[in-house]
N, CA, C and O atoms as a DFTB+ gen file, in Angstrom:
488 C
 N C O
     1  1      -3.409      11.239       2.244
     2  2      -2.928      10.008       2.840
     3  2      -1.541       9.652       2.304
     4  3      -0.673       9.226       3.067
     5  1      -1.328       9.823       1.003
     6  2      -0.029       9.510       0.429
     7  2       1.037      10.447       0.990
     8  3       2.195      10.053       1.128
     9  1       0.656      11.685       1.316
    10  2       1.598      12.631       1.883
    11  2       2.116      12.116       3.221
    12  3       3.315      12.202       3.486
    13  1       1.245      11.587       4.062
    14  2       1.651      11.040       5.348
    15  2       2.544       9.824       5.182
    16  3       3.484       9.632       5.954
    17  1       2.259       9.006       4.187
    18  2       3.069       7.819       3.941
    19  2       4.487       8.225       3.572
    20  3       5.453       7.639       4.060
    21  1       4.612       9.232       2.709
    22  2       5.930       9.718       2.317
    23  2       6.669      10.319       3.497
    24  3       7.882      10.153       3.626
    25  1       5.948      11.013       4.353
    26  2       6.557      11.602       5.529
    27  2       7.073      10.521       6.457
    28  3       8.186      10.633       6.969
    29  1       6.295       9.480       6.686
    30  2       6.746       8.423       7.590
    31  2       7.923       7.653       6.990
    32  3       8.821       7.242       7.725
    33  1       7.936       7.453       5.681
    34  2       9.083       6.790       5.045
    35  2      10.331       7.644       5.179
    36  3      11.409       7.133       5.484
    37  1      10.188       8.941       4.951
    38  2      11.326       9.844       5.086
    39  2      11.817       9.908       6.513
    40  3      13.024       9.918       6.757
    41  1      10.899       9.950       7.458
    42  2      11.266       9.974       8.866
    43  2      11.984       8.689       9.260
    44  3      12.979       8.720       9.984
    45  1      11.468       7.556       8.777
    46  2      12.075       6.280       9.098
    47  2      13.485       6.187       8.492
    48  3      14.414       5.718       9.149
    49  1      13.636       6.624       7.267
    50  2      14.951       6.586       6.622
    51  2      15.929       7.490       7.376
    52  3      17.086       7.124       7.584
    53  1      15.464       8.662       7.779
    54  2      16.323       9.571       8.531
    55  2      16.752       8.980       9.865
    56  3      17.907       9.118      10.268
    57  1      15.819       8.319      10.552
    58  2      16.163       7.697      11.829
    59  2      17.165       6.566      11.656
    60  3      18.076       6.416      12.470
    61  1      17.009       5.781      10.617
    62  2      17.945       4.680      10.370
    63  2      19.334       5.224      10.076
    64  3      20.326       4.700      10.585
    65  1      19.415       6.261       9.265
    66  2      20.711       6.867       8.944
    67  2      21.344       7.456      10.201
    68  3      22.542       7.296      10.434
    69  1      20.533       8.138      11.009
    70  2      21.044       8.717      12.251
    71  2      21.551       7.637      13.193
    72  3      22.631       7.768      13.769
    73  1      20.769       6.564      13.354
    74  2      21.195       5.475      14.225
    75  2      22.466       4.799      13.714
    76  3      23.340       4.432      14.499
    77  1      22.562       4.639      12.409
    78  2      23.760       4.025      11.832
    79  2      24.985       4.886      12.102
    80  3      26.048       4.369      12.449
    81  1      24.839       6.195      11.943
    82  2      25.988       7.072      12.184
    83  2      26.345       7.115      13.664
    84  3      27.525       7.146      14.015
    85  1      25.335       7.116      14.536
    86  2      25.613       7.108      15.973
    87  2      26.268       5.809      16.410
    88  3      27.180       5.817      17.236
    89  1      25.809       4.695      15.860
    90  2      26.373       3.400      16.237
    91  2      27.824       3.266      15.783
    92  3      28.624       2.627      16.466
    93  1      28.171       3.852      14.656
    94  2      29.526       3.712      14.146
    95  2      30.483       4.728      14.750
    96  3      31.689       4.486      14.784
    97  1      29.969       5.870      15.231
    98  2      30.824       6.931      15.743
    99  2      30.881       7.004      17.260
   100  3      31.716       7.730      17.799
   101  1      30.035       6.289      17.955
   102  2      29.982       6.402      19.410
   103  2      31.256       5.851      20.023
   104  3      31.663       4.731      19.713
   105  1      31.892       6.633      20.895
   106  2      33.107       6.127      21.547
   107  2      32.746       5.043      22.569
   108  3      31.696       5.105      23.210
   109  1      33.603       4.085      22.704
   110  2      33.357       2.997      23.657
   111  2      33.619       3.488      25.069
   112  3      34.591       4.205      25.306
   113  1      32.769       3.114      26.003
   114  2      32.943       3.478      27.393
   115  2      33.950       2.525      28.028
   116  3      34.199       1.433      27.519
   117  1      34.513       2.951      29.128
   118  2      35.469       2.088      29.818
   119  2      34.744       0.875      30.397
   120  3      33.689       1.006      31.018
   121  1      35.307      -0.270      30.192
   122  2      34.736      -1.489      30.739
   123  2      33.616      -2.075      29.901
   124  3      33.115      -3.153      30.222
   125  1      33.205      -1.395      28.829
   126  2      32.129      -1.887      27.971
   127  2      32.733      -2.490      26.718
   128  3      33.784      -2.041      26.262
   129  1      32.092      -3.490      26.158
   130  2      32.586      -4.051      24.901
   131  2      32.575      -2.975      23.821
   132  3      31.628      -2.193      23.734
   133  1      33.596      -2.930      23.017
   134  2      33.765      -1.850      22.051
   135  2      32.707      -1.858      20.958
   136  3      32.005      -0.864      20.771
   137  1      32.583      -2.954      20.244
   138  2      31.667      -2.954      19.109
   139  2      30.490      -3.897      19.267
   140  3      29.459      -3.682      18.630
   141  1      30.593      -4.897      20.060
   142  2      29.558      -5.914      20.168
   143  2      28.216      -5.368      20.593
   144  3      27.203      -5.683      19.969
   145  1      28.176      -4.556      21.638
   146  2      26.914      -4.038      22.160
   147  2      26.266      -3.059      21.191
   148  3      25.054      -3.099      20.979
   149  1      27.076      -2.178      20.601
   150  2      26.500      -1.193      19.684
   151  2      25.983      -1.858      18.409
   152  3      24.973      -1.433      17.850
   153  1      26.670      -2.890      17.956
   154  2      26.216      -3.601      16.763
   155  2      24.915      -4.334      17.038
   156  3      23.990      -4.297      16.226
   157  1      24.843      -5.000      18.185
   158  2      23.606      -5.713      18.534
   159  2      22.455      -4.733      18.700
   160  3      21.344      -4.998      18.242
   161  1      22.714      -3.599      19.354
   162  2      21.669      -2.586      19.546
   163  2      21.199      -2.044      18.197
   164  3      20.002      -1.845      17.989
   165  1      22.121      -1.811      17.298
   166  2      21.753      -1.324      15.969
   167  2      20.888      -2.347      15.236
   168  3      19.898      -1.976      14.605
   169  1      21.241      -3.605      15.309
   170  2      20.471      -4.653      14.633
   171  2      19.074      -4.759      15.239
   172  3      18.097      -4.920      14.508
   173  1      18.967      -4.670      16.560
   174  2      17.659      -4.728      17.215
   175  2      16.786      -3.565      16.768
   176  3      15.612      -3.754      16.449
   177  1      17.350      -2.366      16.742
   178  2      16.585      -1.187      16.316
   179  2      16.189      -1.312      14.848
   180  3      15.070      -0.959      14.475
   181  1      17.087      -1.803      14.027
   182  2      16.777      -2.003      12.607
   183  2      15.641      -3.002      12.428
   184  3      14.754      -2.786      11.603
   185  1      15.658      -4.095      13.192
   186  2      14.588      -5.090      13.122
   187  2      13.262      -4.469      13.565
   188  3      12.220      -4.747      12.972
   189  1      13.296      -3.638      14.595
   190  2      12.078      -2.958      15.043
   191  2      11.519      -2.033      13.967
   192  3      10.305      -1.965      13.775
   193  1      12.397      -1.321      13.266
   194  2      11.948      -0.458      12.179
   195  2      11.334      -1.268      11.035
   196  3      10.317      -0.871      10.466
   197  1      11.944      -2.387      10.705
   198  2      11.407      -3.226       9.641
   199  2      10.043      -3.776      10.045
   200  3       9.126      -3.828       9.225
   201  1       9.904      -4.189      11.309
   202  2       8.610      -4.696      11.789
   203  2       7.556      -3.602      11.745
   204  3       6.421      -3.853      11.341
   205  1       7.917      -2.393      12.156
   206  2       7.001      -1.252      12.098
   207  2       6.570      -1.000      10.648
   208  3       5.385      -0.830      10.365
   209  1       7.533      -0.977       9.751
   210  2       7.261      -0.747       8.335
   211  2       6.318      -1.813       7.796
   212  3       5.384      -1.501       7.058
   213  1       6.557      -3.082       8.163
   214  2       5.735      -4.184       7.680
   215  2       4.294      -4.050       8.168
   216  3       3.364      -4.137       7.366
   217  1       4.097      -3.842       9.460
   218  2       2.750      -3.845      10.026
   219  2       1.939      -2.604       9.694
   220  3       0.711      -2.668       9.647
   221  1       2.598      -1.477       9.464
   222  2       1.850      -0.253       9.218
   223  2       1.848       0.200       7.764
   224  3       1.109       1.124       7.423
   225  1       2.644      -0.412       6.895
   226  2       2.691       0.005       5.500
   227  2       2.385      -1.141       4.534
   228  3       1.457      -1.039       3.731
   229  1       3.135      -2.199       4.603
   230  2       3.013      -3.278       3.619
   231  2       1.770      -4.116       3.849
   232  3       1.029      -4.388       2.904
   233  1       1.526      -4.533       5.085
   234  2       0.380      -5.391       5.384
   235  2      -0.958      -4.760       5.017
   236  3      -1.773      -5.432       4.386
   237  1      -1.230      -3.504       5.377
   238  2      -2.502      -2.892       4.970
   239  2      -2.647      -2.754       3.458
   240  3      -3.747      -2.896       2.925
   241  1      -1.533      -2.477       2.757
   242  2      -1.595      -2.357       1.301
   243  2      -1.946      -3.700       0.669
   244  3      -2.736      -3.745      -0.274
   245  1      -1.385      -4.774       1.161
   246  2      -1.710      -6.109       0.631
   247  2      -3.170      -6.460       0.890
   248  3      -3.822      -7.073       0.045
   249  1      -3.684      -6.074       2.054
   250  2      -5.089      -6.340       2.378
   251  2      -6.004      -5.586       1.405
   252  3      -6.974      -6.155       0.903
   253  1      -5.701      -4.313       1.139
   254  2      -6.507      -3.545       0.183
   255  2      -6.423      -4.147      -1.216
   256  3      -7.414      -4.168      -1.946
   257  1      -5.244      -4.633      -1.587
   258  2      -5.076      -5.249      -2.898
   259  2      -5.917      -6.519      -3.013
   260  3      -6.543      -6.745      -4.049
   261  1      -5.946      -7.346      -1.980
   262  2      -6.764      -8.564      -2.002
   263  2      -8.250      -8.228      -2.077
   264  3      -8.999      -8.886      -2.800
   265  1      -8.683      -7.200      -1.329
   266  2     -10.079      -6.788      -1.379
   267  2     -10.460      -6.322      -2.782
   268  3     -11.556      -6.619      -3.257
   269  1      -9.563      -5.593      -3.448
   270  2      -9.842      -5.120      -4.804
   271  2      -9.916      -6.291      -5.778
   272  3     -10.780      -6.318      -6.654
   273  1      -9.004      -7.265      -5.626
   274  2      -9.036      -8.441      -6.496
   275  2     -10.344      -9.209      -6.332
   276  3     -10.908      -9.690      -7.315
   277  1     -10.831      -9.328      -5.094
   278  2     -12.105     -10.000      -4.852
   279  2     -13.250      -9.220      -5.492
   280  3     -14.152      -9.818      -6.078
   281  1     -13.224      -7.896      -5.386
   282  2     -14.255      -7.063      -5.992
   283  2     -14.297      -7.282      -7.499
   284  3     -15.376      -7.439      -8.072
   285  1     -13.146      -7.295      -8.140
   286  2     -13.080      -7.467      -9.596
   287  2     -13.586      -8.843      -9.998
   288  3     -14.205      -8.982     -11.053
   289  1     -13.338      -9.862      -9.184
   290  2     -13.757     -11.228      -9.518
   291  2     -15.265     -11.433      -9.414
   292  3     -15.818     -12.239     -10.162
   293  1     -15.944     -10.731      -8.512
   294  2     -17.371     -10.965      -8.303
   295  2     -18.269     -10.053      -9.146
   296  3     -19.490     -10.093      -8.991
   297  1     -17.704      -9.246     -10.021
   298  2     -18.516      -8.375     -10.860
   299  2     -19.392      -9.210     -11.784
   300  3     -18.978     -10.257     -12.280
   301  1     -20.627      -8.720     -12.007
   302  2     -21.537      -9.413     -12.928
   303  2     -22.335      -8.367     -13.700
   304  3     -22.366      -7.194     -13.327
   305  1     -22.973      -8.803     -14.772
   306  2     -23.772      -7.921     -15.619
   307  2     -24.889      -7.305     -14.771
   308  3     -25.563      -7.998     -14.009
   309  1     -25.067      -6.002     -14.919
   310  2     -26.103      -5.291     -14.187
   311  2     -25.603      -4.565     -12.953
   312  3     -26.307      -3.707     -12.420
   313  1     -24.395      -4.889     -12.482
   314  2     -23.852      -4.204     -11.310
   315  2     -23.603      -2.730     -11.624
   316  3     -23.137      -2.380     -12.708
   317  1     -23.922      -1.881     -10.657
   318  2     -23.631      -0.456     -10.783
   319  2     -22.291      -0.197     -10.110
   320  3     -22.085      -0.578      -8.957
   321  1     -21.382       0.452     -10.832
   322  2     -20.009       0.606     -10.355
   323  2     -19.509       2.033     -10.577
   324  3     -20.123       2.833     -11.282
   325  1     -18.364       2.318      -9.942
   326  2     -17.644       3.568     -10.157
   327  2     -16.220       3.198     -10.547
   328  3     -15.611       2.324      -9.931
   329  1     -15.688       3.863     -11.571
   330  2     -14.331       3.575     -12.028
   331  2     -13.327       4.446     -11.294
   332  3     -13.696       5.377     -10.578
   333  1     -12.061       4.133     -11.481
   334  2     -10.980       4.899     -10.871
   335  2     -10.992       6.345     -11.380
   336  3     -10.509       7.242     -10.689
   337  1     -11.527       6.577     -12.556
   338  2     -11.620       7.919     -13.115
   339  2     -12.867       8.665     -12.684
   340  3     -13.065       9.813     -13.080
   341  1     -13.718       8.031     -11.877
   342  2     -14.916       8.686     -11.379
   343  2     -16.127       8.544     -12.282
   344  3     -17.094       9.292     -12.135
   345  1     -16.096       7.608     -13.205
   346  2     -17.223       7.385     -14.116
   347  2     -18.209       6.425     -13.463
   348  3     -17.833       5.339     -13.023
   349  1     -19.480       6.838     -13.404
   350  2     -20.549       6.008     -12.850
   351  2     -21.235       5.292     -14.001
   352  3     -21.453       5.884     -15.058
   353  1     -21.576       4.032     -13.808
   354  2     -22.284       3.308     -14.844
   355  2     -22.695       1.927     -14.382
   356  3     -22.446       1.525     -13.245
   357  1     -23.336       1.209     -15.299
   358  2     -23.725      -0.171     -15.003
   359  2     -23.086      -1.088     -16.039
   360  3     -22.902      -0.709     -17.195
   361  1     -22.754      -2.288     -15.608
   362  2     -22.036      -3.232     -16.464
   363  2     -23.005      -3.848     -17.462
   364  3     -24.045      -4.386     -17.083
   365  1     -22.652      -3.763     -18.743
   366  2     -23.451      -4.334     -19.828
   367  2     -22.909      -5.679     -20.305
   368  3     -23.676      -6.566     -20.680
   369  1     -21.575      -5.826     -20.290
   370  2     -20.952      -7.034     -20.813
   371  2     -19.618      -7.235     -20.097
   372  3     -18.933      -6.263     -19.777
   373  1     -19.251      -8.481     -19.847
   374  2     -17.999      -8.808     -19.171
   375  2     -17.144      -9.733     -20.006
   376  3     -17.656     -10.612     -20.699
   377  1     -15.827      -9.532     -19.937
   378  2     -14.870     -10.499     -20.470
   379  2     -13.787     -10.674     -19.406
   380  3     -13.887     -10.101     -18.321
   381  1     -12.759     -11.455     -19.708
   382  2     -11.728     -11.733     -18.704
   383  2     -10.983     -10.480     -18.254
   384  3     -10.722     -10.314     -17.063
   385  1     -10.640      -9.603     -19.183
   386  2      -9.816      -8.451     -18.838
   387  2     -10.533      -7.117     -18.948
   388  3     -10.014      -6.108     -18.470
   389  1     -11.693      -7.080     -19.551
   390  2     -12.381      -5.807     -19.732
   391  2     -13.872      -5.973     -19.519
   392  3     -14.379      -7.082     -19.348
   393  1     -14.560      -4.840     -19.534
   394  2     -16.013      -4.858     -19.430
   395  2     -16.573      -3.663     -20.190
   396  3     -15.879      -2.674     -20.424
   397  1     -17.841      -3.775     -20.571
   398  2     -18.526      -2.676     -21.247
   399  2     -19.410      -2.013     -20.203
   400  3     -20.239      -2.658     -19.562
   401  1     -19.213      -0.709     -20.048
   402  2     -19.923       0.060     -19.041
   403  2     -20.899       1.003     -19.726
   404  3     -20.520       1.758     -20.622
   405  1     -22.154       0.957     -19.303
   406  2     -23.166       1.855     -19.850
   407  2     -23.289       3.034     -18.896
   408  3     -23.585       2.860     -17.714
   409  1     -23.059       4.248     -19.423
   410  2     -23.135       5.449     -18.600
   411  2     -24.524       6.060     -18.691
   412  3     -25.358       5.580     -19.458
   413  1     -24.786       7.108     -17.923
   414  2     -26.119       7.695     -17.800
   415  2     -26.699       8.159     -19.126
   416  3     -27.903       8.032     -19.345
   417  1     -25.880       8.688     -20.008
   418  2     -26.388       9.201     -21.282
   419  2     -26.797       8.081     -22.239
   420  3     -27.406       8.340     -23.277
   421  1     -26.464       6.839     -21.891
   422  2     -26.793       5.705     -22.747
   423  2     -25.601       5.224     -23.548
   424  3     -25.662       4.169     -24.179
   425  1     -24.523       5.980     -23.530
   426  2     -23.308       5.583     -24.247
   427  2     -22.644       4.419     -23.519
   428  3     -22.795       4.256     -22.308
   429  1     -21.910       3.617     -24.279
   430  2     -21.171       2.508     -23.676
   431  2     -19.687       2.713     -23.915
   432  3     -19.276       3.234     -24.952
   433  1     -18.903       2.304     -22.959
   434  2     -17.444       2.386     -23.084
   435  2     -16.846       1.074     -22.590
   436  3     -17.378       0.434     -21.682
   437  1     -15.733       0.688     -23.203
   438  2     -15.014      -0.514     -22.775
   439  2     -13.864      -0.064     -21.881
   440  3     -13.076       0.806     -22.255
   441  1     -13.778      -0.663     -20.702
   442  2     -12.724      -0.322     -19.752
   443  2     -12.114      -1.599     -19.194
   444  3     -12.692      -2.678     -19.319
   445  1     -10.953      -1.472     -18.584
   446  2     -10.301      -2.610     -17.930
   447  2     -11.060      -2.970     -16.661
   448  3     -11.546      -2.088     -15.954
   449  1     -11.162      -4.238     -16.377
   450  2     -11.851      -4.689     -15.155
   451  2     -11.211      -4.116     -13.906
   452  3     -11.898      -3.792     -12.937
   453  1      -9.891      -3.992     -13.932
   454  2      -9.176      -3.523     -12.755
   455  2      -9.411      -2.044     -12.476
   456  3      -9.019      -1.564     -11.412
   457  1     -10.034      -1.307     -13.384
   458  2     -10.281       0.108     -13.148
   459  2     -11.533       0.351     -12.321
   460  3     -11.850       1.501     -12.015
   461  1     -12.251      -0.704     -11.951
   462  2     -13.417      -0.573     -11.083
   463  2     -12.929      -0.468      -9.637
   464  3     -12.148      -1.301      -9.176
   465  1     -13.397       0.564      -8.925
   466  2     -12.967       0.728      -7.540
   467  2     -14.098       0.543      -6.534
   468  3     -13.840       0.187      -5.384
   469  1     -15.343       0.778      -6.940
   470  2     -16.456       0.661      -6.014
   471  2     -17.620      -0.001      -6.710
   472  3     -17.935       0.316      -7.857
   473  1     -18.262      -0.931      -6.008
   474  2     -19.523      -1.518      -6.485
   475  2     -20.632      -0.866      -5.682
   476  3     -20.705      -1.033      -4.465
   477  1     -21.503      -0.115      -6.367
   478  2     -22.574       0.619      -5.694
   479  2     -23.770      -0.284      -5.446
   480  3     -23.999      -1.254      -6.168
   481  1     -24.526       0.053      -4.412
   482  2     -25.752      -0.691      -4.164
   483  2     -26.830      -0.202      -5.109
   484  3     -26.788       0.939      -5.568
   485  1     -27.777      -1.044      -5.395
   486  2     -28.809      -0.705      -6.378
   487  2     -29.792       0.246      -5.880
   488  3     -30.715       0.617      -6.604
C-alpha cells in the first residue's frame, strides 16, 4: 500500500512540474491573452491536484488516526490485543502512557499504549 502511495505522489509531482513548464513555455496564440489564460488554467489545475491529494491521501489518514486514538482510549484490563510488533496478549494493568501485557507463556511486558493496533474479540 505504501508503494502505491509513493507512486501516486511521484506521479502527482511529475504532473505538476510538467504543467508548470508547459504553462510557462507555451507560446501565445494570436488573439488570445498572453499570460492571463495560462496562469488561470495553471491555478485551476493546481487546485484540482491539491483537492485530489486532500481527499485521497490526507483525509483517509486522519480518519485512521482518529480510529486508532479511540481504540487506545477504550482499552481496559482483560482486553485481548495485538501490538504493532505482532505480539498477542491480554492487558494486565493500564496507566496513562503504557500498559502491562501478559503473553501466552505467562510473561508480562510493559509497552506503550499507542503500540496497540488491534483489539481482538474474546
